[in-house]
Backbone as CSV, one residue per row, in Angstrom:
resi,resn,N_x,N_y,N_z,CA_x,CA_y,CA_z,C_x,C_y,C_z
1,MET,17.438,17.391,-10.960,16.786,16.137,-10.500,16.961,16.096,-8.927
2,PRO,15.880,15.914,-8.131,16.173,15.784,-6.713,17.012,14.688,-6.292
3,VAL,17.714,14.939,-5.143,18.706,13.935,-4.617,17.852,13.083,-3.750
4,ALA,17.713,11.766,-4.068,17.040,10.762,-3.202,17.993,9.878,-2.433
5,VAL,17.787,9.571,-1.178,18.582,8.713,-0.390,17.720,7.734,0.288
6,VAL,18.066,6.482,0.069,17.447,5.287,0.644,18.219,5.067,2.003
7,CYS,17.428,5.120,3.151,17.842,4.749,4.385,17.726,3.160,4.622
8,LEU,18.794,2.489,4.784,18.630,0.952,4.815,19.159,0.457,6.233
9,PRO,18.413,0.313,7.170,18.880,-0.108,8.441,19.285,-1.687,8.452
10,THR,20.375,-1.929,8.955,20.756,-3.495,8.984,21.164,-3.924,10.383
11,TYR,20.721,-5.206,10.628,21.338,-5.974,11.776,21.165,-7.448,11.366
12,ASN,22.354,-7.933,11.261,22.624,-9.331,10.782,21.851,-9.539,9.376
13,GLU,22.196,-8.754,8.457,21.670,-8.891,7.121,22.775,-9.171,6.112
14,ARG,23.794,-9.772,6.475,24.932,-10.129,5.512,24.542,-10.781,4.295
15,GLU,23.556,-11.809,4.370,23.122,-12.370,3.231,22.418,-11.599,2.207
16,ASN,21.710,-10.549,2.631,20.864,-9.705,1.789,21.487,-8.485,1.252
17,LEU,22.473,-7.957,2.088,22.921,-6.680,1.834,23.580,-6.394,0.457
18,GLU,24.542,-7.217,-0.022,25.091,-7.016,-1.347,24.053,-7.145,-2.515
19,PRO,23.185,-8.130,-2.468,22.184,-8.237,-3.537,21.288,-6.991,-3.507
20,MET,20.845,-6.451,-2.279,20.038,-5.279,-2.168,20.712,-4.064,-2.777
21,LEU,21.997,-3.796,-2.367,22.696,-2.631,-2.751,22.948,-2.676,-4.374
22,ARG,23.315,-3.778,-4.882,23.451,-3.890,-6.336,22.028,-3.733,-7.083
23,ALA,21.004,-4.137,-6.423,19.649,-3.984,-7.052,19.307,-2.556,-7.130
24,LEU,19.597,-1.850,-6.154,19.449,-0.400,-6.048,20.321,0.469,-6.934
25,GLY,21.295,-0.139,-7.519,22.394,0.551,-8.249,21.884,1.315,-9.528
26,ASP,20.805,0.914,-10.038,20.233,1.668,-11.261,19.031,2.345,-11.159
27,LYS,18.755,2.666,-9.729,17.547,3.382,-9.378,17.689,4.843,-9.232
28,GLU,18.770,5.380,-9.608,19.140,6.798,-9.495,18.914,7.364,-8.091
29,VAL,19.379,6.586,-7.063,19.296,6.992,-5.664,20.686,6.754,-5.046
30,ARG,20.862,7.390,-3.871,22.018,7.084,-3.076,21.506,6.229,-1.991
31,VAL,22.321,5.352,-1.288,22.018,4.532,-0.299,22.790,4.730,0.849
32,LEU,22.177,4.883,2.136,22.800,5.013,3.372,22.548,3.732,4.179
33,VAL,23.469,2.888,4.412,23.366,1.758,5.204,23.571,2.182,6.735
34,ILE,22.685,1.835,7.512,22.647,2.138,8.876,22.863,0.844,9.749
35,ASP,24.090,0.552,10.120,24.280,-0.724,10.717,24.571,-0.529,12.286
36,ASP,23.752,-1.422,13.022,23.654,-1.422,14.395,24.778,-2.435,14.947
37,ASN,26.059,-2.343,14.482,27.111,-3.238,15.016,26.621,-4.689,14.863
38,SER,26.288,-5.134,13.709,25.836,-6.471,13.439,27.047,-7.414,13.758
39,PRO,26.686,-8.502,14.663,27.771,-9.534,14.962,28.181,-10.439,13.816
40,ASP,27.247,-10.488,12.707,27.507,-11.312,11.540,28.432,-10.725,10.501
41,GLY,28.999,-9.464,10.835,29.890,-8.780,9.873,29.090,-7.896,8.813
42,THR,27.833,-7.683,9.038,27.170,-6.833,7.953,27.871,-5.460,7.777
43,GLY,28.297,-4.898,8.908,28.883,-3.463,8.872,30.138,-3.620,8.053
44,GLU,30.990,-4.578,8.233,32.360,-4.734,7.574,32.124,-4.813,6.056
45,LEU,31.014,-5.803,5.720,30.730,-5.957,4.298,30.195,-4.528,3.721
46,ALA,29.366,-3.891,4.472,28.827,-2.610,3.997,30.047,-1.632,3.632
47,ASP,31.073,-1.597,4.525,32.228,-0.738,4.173,32.956,-1.110,2.939
48,ARG,33.148,-2.338,2.669,33.772,-2.859,1.453,33.019,-2.578,0.166
49,LEU,31.626,-2.621,0.280,30.866,-2.293,-0.708,30.881,-0.710,-1.054
50,ALA,30.889,-0.025,0.040,30.834,1.405,-0.109,32.097,1.954,-0.752
51,ASP,33.226,1.120,-0.592,34.485,1.450,-1.316,34.366,1.305,-2.872
52,GLU,33.568,0.110,-3.066,33.317,-0.178,-4.523,32.233,0.556,-5.296
53,LEU,31.167,0.959,-4.617,30.060,1.456,-5.155,29.829,2.903,-4.625
54,ASP,30.015,3.861,-5.632,30.029,5.276,-5.271,28.737,5.791,-4.774
55,TYR,27.682,5.130,-4.874,26.302,5.587,-4.437,26.033,5.058,-3.087
56,VAL,26.887,4.448,-2.324,26.683,3.815,-1.058,27.516,4.422,-0.031
57,GLU,26.899,4.767,1.121,27.678,5.219,2.311,27.211,4.453,3.478
58,VAL,27.950,4.457,4.683,27.652,3.580,5.749,27.742,4.434,7.036
59,LEU,26.628,4.298,7.832,26.641,4.954,9.078,26.728,3.779,10.242
60,HIS,27.584,3.809,10.952,27.849,2.746,12.011,27.297,3.369,13.305
61,ARG,26.463,2.481,13.995,26.034,2.753,15.365,26.492,1.769,16.401
62,GLU,26.769,2.138,17.633,27.409,1.305,18.587,26.769,0.052,18.951
63,ARG,25.363,0.052,18.969,24.658,-1.137,19.428,23.272,-1.150,18.783
64,LYS,22.600,-2.345,18.853,21.301,-2.471,18.325,20.329,-1.716,19.391
65,ASP,19.613,-0.670,18.820,18.822,0.080,19.692,17.363,0.305,19.031
66,GLY,16.985,-0.587,18.220,15.674,-0.542,17.764,15.700,0.176,16.329
67,LEU,14.537,-0.264,15.555,14.363,0.315,14.278,14.231,1.824,14.181
68,GLY,13.370,2.343,15.080,13.134,3.802,15.118,14.278,4.647,15.272
69,PRO,15.175,4.441,16.321,16.338,5.168,16.469,17.275,5.051,15.325
70,ALA,17.333,3.944,14.729,18.242,3.632,13.474,17.821,4.585,12.377
71,TYR,16.479,4.681,12.199,15.942,5.368,10.942,16.147,6.922,11.328
72,VAL,15.920,7.278,12.545,16.130,8.762,12.949,17.589,9.129,12.596
73,ALA,18.487,8.196,13.058,19.906,8.658,12.767,20.139,8.742,11.276
74,GLY,19.568,7.822,10.461,19.677,7.870,9.024,19.063,9.042,8.443
75,PHE,17.903,9.402,8.928,17.222,10.642,8.485,18.087,11.949,8.682
76,ARG,18.733,12.043,9.883,19.458,13.147,10.158,20.798,13.225,9.218
77,ARG,21.416,12.078,8.954,22.526,12.088,8.116,22.098,12.459,6.654
78,ALA,21.097,11.962,6.222,20.612,12.131,4.925,20.262,13.663,4.629
79,LEU,19.558,14.299,5.683,19.297,15.664,5.549,20.545,16.465,5.636
80,ALA,21.465,16.113,6.534,22.696,16.919,6.530,23.486,16.949,5.352
81,ASP,23.369,15.791,4.514,24.067,15.570,3.381,23.363,16.210,2.039
82,GLY,22.209,16.872,2.315,21.584,17.476,1.352,20.485,16.797,0.533
83,ALA,19.892,15.683,1.164,18.903,14.939,0.396,17.561,15.789,0.378
84,ASP,16.993,15.616,-0.860,15.729,16.351,-1.210,14.458,15.296,-0.741
85,LEU,14.814,14.039,-1.060,13.859,12.884,-0.802,14.516,11.936,0.104
86,VAL,13.812,11.387,1.129,14.460,10.374,2.055,13.579,9.160,1.960
87,LEU,14.025,8.007,1.672,13.279,6.721,1.675,13.620,5.861,2.822
88,GLU,12.737,5.073,3.175,12.989,4.032,4.138,12.531,2.784,3.561
89,MET,13.293,1.652,3.645,12.850,0.226,3.128,13.689,-0.753,3.978
90,ASP,13.171,-1.971,3.894,13.816,-3.109,4.503,14.974,-3.701,3.549
91,CYS,15.905,-4.270,4.138,17.009,-4.840,3.419,16.893,-6.197,2.983
92,ASP,15.749,-6.900,3.428,15.568,-8.286,3.272,14.764,-8.666,1.995
93,PHE,14.480,-7.744,1.213,13.697,-7.867,-0.036,12.271,-8.166,0.119
94,SER,11.768,-7.860,1.350,10.349,-7.809,1.643,9.708,-6.568,0.806
95,HIS,10.584,-5.545,0.682,10.172,-4.368,-0.154,11.082,-4.593,-1.454
96,ASP,10.304,-4.450,-2.599,10.989,-4.688,-3.862,11.639,-3.373,-4.381
97,PRO,12.992,-3.535,-4.595,13.782,-2.340,-5.021,13.259,-1.792,-6.315
98,GLY,12.497,-2.621,-7.127,11.991,-2.030,-8.342,10.902,-1.144,-8.173
99,ASP,10.298,-1.065,-6.907,9.267,-0.114,-6.617,9.716,1.344,-6.142
100,VAL,11.043,1.436,-5.977,11.675,2.655,-5.440,11.291,3.847,-6.424
101,PRO,11.511,3.732,-7.735,11.163,4.828,-8.633,9.751,5.173,-8.524
102,ARG,8.786,4.310,-8.285,7.344,4.630,-8.237,7.136,5.481,-6.910
103,LEU,7.794,5.172,-5.823,7.631,6.032,-4.560,8.144,7.417,-4.889
104,VAL,9.422,7.397,-5.483,9.936,8.781,-5.709,8.974,9.593,-6.662
105,ALA,8.519,9.019,-7.693,7.552,9.662,-8.625,6.316,10.218,-7.865
106,ALA,5.891,9.405,-7.057,4.684,9.810,-6.279,4.769,10.992,-5.329
107,THR,6.050,11.379,-4.989,6.112,12.569,-4.165,6.101,13.818,-5.063
108,ALA,5.940,13.805,-6.376,5.740,14.724,-7.133,4.372,15.472,-6.846
109,GLU,3.460,14.662,-6.324,2.035,15.029,-6.005,1.767,14.973,-4.575
110,ALA,2.567,14.445,-3.721,2.347,14.235,-2.329,3.563,14.388,-1.558
111,ASP,3.300,14.765,-0.200,4.497,14.918,0.693,5.114,13.717,1.066
112,VAL,4.302,12.692,1.263,4.717,11.315,1.704,4.166,10.262,0.839
113,ALA,5.030,9.458,0.118,4.523,8.222,-0.508,4.812,6.989,0.293
114,LEU,3.681,6.255,0.521,3.752,5.084,1.308,3.473,3.818,0.535
115,GLY,4.430,2.884,0.467,4.157,1.660,-0.229,3.156,0.809,0.618
116,SER,1.931,0.573,0.009,0.776,0.047,0.782,0.404,-1.300,0.290
117,ARG,0.192,-2.149,1.301,-0.361,-3.649,0.955,-1.748,-3.665,1.036
118,TYR,-2.471,-2.546,1.513,-3.930,-2.656,1.778,-4.664,-1.675,0.956
119,VAL,-4.265,-1.224,-0.289,-5.058,-0.593,-1.286,-5.086,-1.380,-2.374
120,ARG,-6.095,-1.039,-3.350,-6.227,-1.852,-4.512,-5.026,-1.934,-5.251
121,GLY,-4.589,-3.236,-5.556,-3.358,-3.418,-6.322,-2.292,-3.903,-5.443
122,GLY,-2.444,-3.654,-4.096,-1.413,-4.081,-3.225,-1.666,-5.463,-2.740
123,GLY,-0.647,-6.020,-1.864,-0.921,-7.453,-1.370,0.362,-7.846,-0.680
124,VAL,0.239,-9.121,-0.168,1.348,-9.826,0.455,1.594,-11.126,-0.284
125,ARG,2.810,-11.616,-0.107,3.172,-13.002,-0.717,3.899,-13.780,0.280
126,ASN,3.622,-15.070,0.261,4.217,-16.021,1.188,4.025,-15.839,2.709
127,TRP,2.849,-15.312,3.069,2.492,-15.211,4.418,1.420,-16.169,4.705
128,GLY,1.445,-16.673,6.026,0.334,-17.623,6.540,-0.849,-16.708,7.022
129,LEU,-1.943,-17.402,7.383,-3.093,-16.799,7.795,-2.901,-15.984,8.969
130,LEU,-2.194,-16.479,10.015,-1.948,-15.786,11.228,-1.296,-14.394,11.031
131,ARG,-0.273,-14.503,10.302,0.494,-13.214,9.977,-0.304,-12.189,9.271
132,ARG,-1.106,-12.625,8.365,-2.013,-11.824,7.572,-2.961,-11.087,8.501
133,CYS,-3.497,-11.879,9.483,-4.530,-11.366,10.286,-3.933,-10.399,11.361
134,VAL,-2.690,-10.694,11.836,-1.982,-9.710,12.706,-1.728,-8.404,11.969
135,SER,-1.190,-8.522,10.868,-0.796,-7.273,10.091,-1.949,-6.485,9.730
136,SER,-2.988,-7.102,9.101,-4.210,-6.286,8.647,-4.871,-5.797,9.880
137,GLY,-4.955,-6.512,10.911,-5.631,-6.171,12.186,-4.858,-5.029,12.786
138,GLY,-3.638,-5.096,12.821,-2.866,-3.922,13.456,-3.110,-2.617,12.694
139,SER,-3.113,-2.780,11.397,-3.392,-1.563,10.579,-4.746,-0.944,10.851
140,TRP,-5.745,-1.953,10.963,-7.138,-1.508,11.138,-7.202,-0.863,12.650
141,TYR,-6.584,-1.512,13.623,-6.558,-0.906,14.975,-6.049,0.419,15.025
142,ALA,-4.897,0.669,14.396,-4.149,1.962,14.401,-5.045,2.999,13.626
143,ARG,-5.543,2.635,12.482,-6.341,3.521,11.619,-7.622,3.999,12.373
144,THR,-8.283,3.075,13.045,-9.491,3.308,13.717,-9.262,4.206,15.058
145,LEU,-8.280,3.899,15.789,-8.004,4.753,16.948,-7.583,6.183,16.690
146,LEU,-6.747,6.217,15.536,-6.188,7.438,15.236,-7.063,8.328,14.329
147,GLY,-8.014,7.670,13.753,-8.998,8.319,12.878,-8.427,9.024,11.704
148,VAL,-7.628,8.219,10.917,-6.974,8.685,9.770,-7.346,7.688,8.619
149,PRO,-7.291,8.082,7.376,-7.777,7.241,6.276,-6.689,6.359,5.706
150,VAL,-5.425,6.514,6.186,-4.319,5.606,5.536,-4.555,4.213,6.073
151,ARG,-4.532,3.270,4.971,-4.868,2.000,5.278,-3.737,1.108,5.695
152,ASP,-2.600,1.434,5.373,-1.379,0.779,5.676,-0.561,1.476,6.752
153,LEU,-1.048,1.769,7.892,-0.246,2.705,8.864,0.997,1.985,9.316
154,THR,0.993,0.618,9.257,2.272,-0.050,9.703,3.275,-0.283,8.663
155,GLY,2.990,0.140,7.376,3.887,0.057,6.327,5.204,0.818,6.535
156,GLY,6.360,0.073,6.173,7.716,0.670,6.351,8.467,1.102,5.058
157,PHE,7.701,1.034,3.971,8.379,1.444,2.638,7.807,2.792,2.240
158,LYS,8.660,3.783,2.491,8.116,5.193,2.325,9.185,6.047,1.650
159,CYS,8.567,7.201,1.117,9.470,8.380,0.621,8.920,9.623,1.230
160,TYR,9.834,10.333,1.805,9.327,11.620,2.448,10.073,12.763,1.589
161,ARG,9.306,13.755,1.446,9.956,15.025,0.967,10.739,15.500,2.258
162,ARG,11.914,16.372,2.038,12.751,16.825,2.940,11.977,17.608,4.089
163,ASP,11.063,18.472,3.605,10.418,19.312,4.552,9.607,18.618,5.571
164,VAL,9.185,17.404,5.278,8.331,16.561,6.115,9.205,16.243,7.370
165,LEU,10.473,15.690,7.042,11.296,15.244,8.168,11.788,16.451,9.009
166,GLU,11.987,17.619,8.322,12.458,18.796,9.051,11.321,19.336,10.019
167,ARG,10.154,18.952,9.702,9.154,19.699,10.500,8.418,18.787,11.438
168,ILE,8.478,17.423,11.390,7.847,16.651,12.358,8.451,16.276,13.716
169,ASP,9.527,16.989,13.930,10.197,16.898,15.208,10.741,15.536,15.521
170,LEU,11.840,15.238,14.797,12.478,13.816,14.977,12.841,13.662,16.466
171,ASP,13.139,14.683,17.178,13.615,14.419,18.587,12.444,14.007,19.514
172,ALA,11.188,14.189,19.039,9.991,13.824,19.764,9.608,12.389,19.566
173,ILE,10.195,11.699,18.529,9.748,10.386,18.235,10.325,9.491,19.234
174,THR,9.480,8.574,19.863,9.862,7.690,20.888,9.818,6.236,20.472
175,ALA,9.082,5.942,19.492,8.800,4.534,19.010,10.180,3.805,18.600
176,LYS,10.382,2.627,19.074,11.650,1.898,18.664,11.359,0.813,17.690
177,GLY,10.233,0.221,17.760,9.903,-0.882,16.882,9.098,-0.484,15.707
178,TYR,8.122,-1.398,15.266,7.424,-1.134,14.173,6.362,-0.003,14.434
179,ALA,6.144,0.336,15.668,5.170,1.516,15.959,5.765,2.833,15.426
180,PHE,7.098,2.763,15.138,7.779,3.871,14.513,7.101,4.311,13.224
181,GLN,6.631,3.237,12.404,5.954,3.459,11.155,4.678,4.226,11.392
182,ILE,3.903,3.814,12.422,2.755,4.411,12.627,2.911,5.895,13.113
183,GLU,3.833,6.116,14.066,4.106,7.371,14.532,4.520,8.479,13.542
184,THR,5.384,7.990,12.627,5.906,8.951,11.739,4.817,9.373,10.650
185,THR,4.092,8.422,10.279,2.926,8.750,9.340,1.920,9.613,9.953
186,TYR,1.562,9.240,11.283,0.629,9.997,11.951,1.103,11.494,12.176
187,ARG,2.393,11.544,12.653,3.026,12.985,12.664,2.926,13.812,11.511
188,ALA,3.167,13.069,10.353,3.040,13.811,9.033,1.728,14.378,8.743
189,LEU,0.725,13.529,9.018,-0.762,13.885,8.754,-1.088,15.019,9.713
190,ARG,-0.733,14.876,11.029,-1.016,15.957,11.927,-0.299,17.255,11.532
191,GLY,0.786,17.069,10.875,1.551,18.418,10.541,0.961,18.997,9.253
192,GLY,-0.114,18.476,8.665,-0.821,18.908,7.475,-0.237,18.449,6.184
193,PHE,0.638,17.514,6.254,1.267,16.860,5.052,0.326,15.905,4.497
194,SER,0.484,15.730,3.101,-0.349,14.792,2.416,0.358,13.448,2.180
195,VAL,-0.344,12.375,2.392,0.210,11.031,2.293,-0.547,10.325,1.166
196,VAL,0.191,9.812,0.184,-0.515,8.850,-0.799,-0.007,7.465,-0.588
197,GLU,-0.915,6.575,-0.846,-0.539,5.079,-0.745,-0.419,4.581,-2.172
198,VAL,0.761,3.980,-2.346,1.219,3.406,-3.656,1.099,1.985,-3.498
199,PRO,0.392,1.213,-4.227,0.178,-0.232,-4.047,1.464,-1.000,-4.342
200,ILE,1.810,-1.916,-3.259,3.005,-2.701,-3.466,2.627,-4.010,-3.058
201,THR,3.418,-5.112,-3.454,3.283,-6.492,-2.944,4.501,-6.631,-1.996
202,PHE,4.115,-7.097,-0.690,5.172,-7.293,0.323,5.338,-8.819,0.362
203,ALA,6.654,-9.200,0.187,7.007,-10.614,0.154,7.741,-10.937,1.515
204,ASP,7.541,-12.199,1.991,8.228,-12.601,3.213,9.725,-12.847,2.820
205,ARG,10.672,-12.433,3.839,12.146,-12.697,3.620,12.347,-14.045,3.357
206,GLU,13.503,-14.357,2.476,13.961,-15.600,2.110,15.152,-15.918,2.819
207,ALA,15.944,-14.861,3.340,17.207,-15.183,4.018,17.300,-14.274,5.245
208,GLY,17.884,-14.882,6.273,17.974,-14.279,7.606,16.717,-14.393,8.451
209,GLY,16.839,-13.824,9.569,15.796,-13.984,10.609,14.909,-12.698,10.783
210,SER,13.646,-12.873,11.151,12.685,-11.829,11.359,13.158,-10.995,12.678
211,LYS,12.888,-9.780,12.661,13.184,-8.950,13.834,12.030,-8.771,14.726
212,MET,10.802,-9.370,14.345,9.650,-9.208,15.051,9.665,-9.902,16.380
213,SER,9.096,-9.317,17.368,9.143,-9.943,18.747,7.779,-9.452,19.521
214,LYS,7.576,-10.080,20.568,6.407,-9.735,21.430,6.490,-8.286,22.007
215,ALA,7.703,-7.916,22.336,7.984,-6.483,22.864,7.491,-5.465,21.765
216,ILE,7.870,-5.852,20.427,7.669,-4.827,19.409,6.013,-4.695,19.132
217,VAL,5.407,-5.939,19.234,3.912,-5.852,19.133,3.307,-5.151,20.274
218,ALA,3.832,-5.280,21.517,3.314,-4.644,22.741,3.458,-3.126,22.550
219,GLU,4.684,-2.727,22.058,4.769,-1.299,21.921,3.867,-0.593,21.015
220,ALA,3.486,-1.393,19.894,2.684,-0.814,19.028,1.176,-0.719,19.565
221,VAL,0.841,-1.661,20.376,-0.572,-1.764,21.023,-0.659,-0.508,21.902
222,TRP,0.236,-0.250,22.722,0.098,0.963,23.667,0.344,2.383,23.045
223,LYS,1.210,2.266,22.034,1.767,3.615,21.405,0.598,4.200,20.729
224,VAL,-0.335,3.520,20.068,-1.439,4.017,19.206,-2.257,4.892,20.083
225,PRO,-2.858,4.410,21.234,-3.715,5.300,22.018,-2.916,6.446,22.724
226,ALA,-1.645,6.207,22.914,-0.811,7.336,23.540,-0.600,8.483,22.508
227,LEU,-0.572,8.080,21.237,-0.454,9.082,20.163,-1.689,9.874,20.105
228,ARG,-2.860,9.065,20.198,-4.230,9.717,20.097,-4.376,10.677,21.174
229,LEU,-3.943,10.206,22.408,-4.146,11.121,23.583,-3.142,12.477,23.516
230,ALA,-2.072,12.283,22.932,-1.228,13.363,22.765,-1.784,14.356,21.846
231,SER,-2.422,13.818,20.753,-3.002,14.820,19.760,-4.242,15.471,20.345
232,LEU,-4.966,14.784,21.161,-6.079,15.491,21.778,-5.811,16.484,22.759
233,THR,-4.648,16.326,23.479,-4.223,17.239,24.519,-3.327,18.375,23.998
234,GLY,-3.031,18.336,22.658,-2.160,19.402,22.159,-0.800,19.123,22.236
235,ARG,-0.372,17.917,22.568,1.089,17.681,22.713,1.753,17.055,21.516
236,LEU,0.983,16.994,20.426,1.393,16.479,19.128,1.092,17.413,17.986
């Protein structure tokens, strides 16, 4: 059976961490918590839970440096520890831990399984109209400029086969915010890997605060044409 590792980045997720780790306990995966020195004690709680739960490990980083660098650090640790499959997901229950086995199973037929809100059977819950427009518009913008068929390019619930992460050049990934999701999926497609979209329902967080900011949105806006230019000039 392939070894699957869920990379779970955290920053001030103390309220969500223990319920999430326990919810993942029967999914036949290992979990790597990547904590960016959370001031609310998330990292310390993660250490205590890792002592109790044999499927949990913790990677501590010195400071908050963005979602992208946290995931890259997690990917490297998971690969070094022998993972066959590497997943990424949010700790705030926006991504349903019950969907993890579905993503793992989908990699039997594809190189990357992406939990998608924008395919038949997918959707969002507890979102206002503005957020729906921003999210769906962002995915349309990225899909159109990059010329790829993936409908949820901004989706952050994924399962990668090992060889995808070994070949897409993690050192070259520069996106720090949610543009990281666009960049990694696009790099996988450019590398000739197959991506399948698995329908999921994305729910708004119930505890803790959102990490979204104007800077994160701005990065996504300029990063998309930069990726397209890099591909056209042979630098990607």
